[in-house]
N, C-alpha and C positions, 0 to 999 in steps of 0.2 A: 235627167238622163236615165233611160231605162236600164235596170240592173236587177240581178237576183237579190241584191242587198237593198235596204231602204234608202241608203245614201251612197253615192259614189262620185268620184271626180269625173268630170267630162274631159276626155282627152282633147288636146288642141285640134287634132285632125277632125274630130266629130264636130267641134265648134265651127271650124272652117267650112266643113261640108254643108252645114246648115246655112251659112251665109252665102255659099256658092260664089266665092270670090273669083273675079276675073284677073287674079294676080298671076304673073308668070311662074312657071314651074321652078325657075331658078330661085325664086323667093320661097315658095311653098315647101320645097324640099329641104330648106334650111331650118324650118321650125321644129323645135324640140316638142315632145309630147306634153310637157307641163306649161301652162299659161295661166294668166290671171285676168279676170274681168271684174270691174267694180265701178264705183262712183266716188269722186273726191268731193267732199262737202264744201262748196264754194257758193258764190252768188252769181250766176246760177250753178247748181250742181253739175259736175263735169264727169261724164263717163270716161273710162280709160280701159285700155287693153295692154297687157304686158306679155310679150312673147320672148322666149329664150331661143336663140338661133345657134346653129352649129358653125356656120361659115359667114363671117361678117361681110366679106366682099361680095359674095353671091346675094346675101340678104339685102345689102344696100343697093346693089345694081337692080335687083328685083323690085325693090320699093320705088326706085326712080321710074322704072318701066310701068309700075302699077298706078302711078299718080293720076293718069287720066280717068281711071275707073274707081279710085279709092273713095271719093265722096259718095258716089251712088251705092257702092258695094257695102260701105260701112254705115250708110244712112239709117238702117234699122236700129243701130246702137248709138250712133253719134248725133243724130238729128236730121233735119230736113235736107233733101237733095237740092243742090243749087240749080240743077237743070229743070226742076219743077217750077222755079221762079223765072226761068229764062236766062239764068246766069251761067257763066262758064267757070269763072274763078281762075286763079293761078297760084302756083306754089312759089315760095320765096325762101331763100336761105336766110337764117337769122340766128342770133345767139339768145337763148332763154336760160336764165339762171346759170350762166356760164357754160351752157351746153350747146353744141351745134345742133340745129334743128331745121326742119323743113315745115313751113306752115302754108296752108291753103287759105287764101283770102278771096272773099266774094268781090263782085264788081264795085262794091261801095267801100272797099277797104277794110271790111270786118274779118277778123280771123275766124275761120270756121273749124279748122282741124290742124293739129300739129303732130308730127312724129319725130322721134329722135332715137338714136342708138346711144344710150347713156353709158354703155361700155361696149366692148366687142361682142358681147353675148346677149345683151338685153335691149330689146326694142320696145319703146313706149309710144302708144298712139292715144291721143286725148284731144279734148276740145278746149283745154285751159292751160295757159302757161304756168299758172300757180300749181296745177295738178302735176305738170311735168317736173317742176322744181321740187315739189314735195316727194314725188316718187323717186326722183334721182337721189335725193338725200337718203331715203330709206333703203333703196335697192343697191346702191354702190357699195 
């Protein structure tokens, strides 16, 4: 991130601007300036994004509306777009590590991406149930 200093944090909004998400404003307006992006060492390694949100209900509603575009918008960070392989995929409700989550599955039944609000202020998006469980333990 360009700065007068040699190191600086990248604000969440700048990160989102680079991705050019097609998420609804109801979701984007809830995101706090601080976020985290990283990889959980697993087999295979799992990228993750953690956002802090101001309003849980608006954030959840926005995420549900964002689901049709989520895979392609996050593909640069989370992996291949389903649409490139001719697949559409579908989101399902599930419980992962005792947490309510929504997971995107491809047409062959493989989990592609998962998101969950691990509390009313913390949204985790990842490709791995193990990453979600580990992050939930650390961030709660």
